[in-house]
Every structure is written in structure tokens, then in C-alpha cells.
N, C-alpha and C positions, 0 to 999 in steps of 0.2 A: 540401676542395674545396667551393666555394660556401657555406661555413659549415655544412655538414651533415657531422658526423663519424660518425654512427651508420649502419652498413651496412644495417640493417633499413629505415631511411627511404629509402635509395637503392633498395632492392628494391621498396618500395611505389610510388615514383615510376616506376620502370622498368615494373612491371606495369600501372600505369594508362596509361602511354603505349602499351604493347603492346595493351591492350584497345581503345584508341581506334583504333589502326592496324587491328586485326582487325575492328572494327565498320565502318570505312570500306571495307575490302576486301569484307566480306560485303555491304554495301549496294551496291557497284558490281556485284558478281556477280549479285545478285538484283533489280536495278533494275526491269527490265521483265517479270519472270516473273509469270504469272498464277497465282492460287490455284486448285489443282485442285478443292478442295471447292466453291469458288464456282461453277465451271463445271458441276459435277455437280448442284448444287441447282436450276439453271435447267431441267434436263431432268426433267420430271415425267412419270411413266407415266400412261397413260389408265386410270382405274379400271374402265371398261366394256370394256376389251380382254380378250378371252377367252384363256385359257391353253390351249396345245395339250397334249392328253393323249396 
């Protein structure tokens, strides 16, 4: 089929197509999610704030 007789070549082609499909699905799912670490770095604590004892 298509001039490729070796089954291992078919497996490689199939896995590469599955990786592309998985990457597209992952990209769609995480398209507009913000990075939690990015949001936490903007919140800096006041060094002069006293700690309650």
C-alpha cells in the first residue's frame, strides 16, 4: 500500500499523525488558560508588613 511494505514504517507514520492530533487537541484545550505561576509572581508581599505572633 502506497509503496511502503514495511509495517514499522506504517507505525512511525501513524504515531507521528497521532502526535500532531494530540498536540492540536492540547492546544485547543489550553488556548486561553493563564499560567498560575505568572499570576503568583505579580503578587509581592510587603517586606515591612509585621507578622502576627
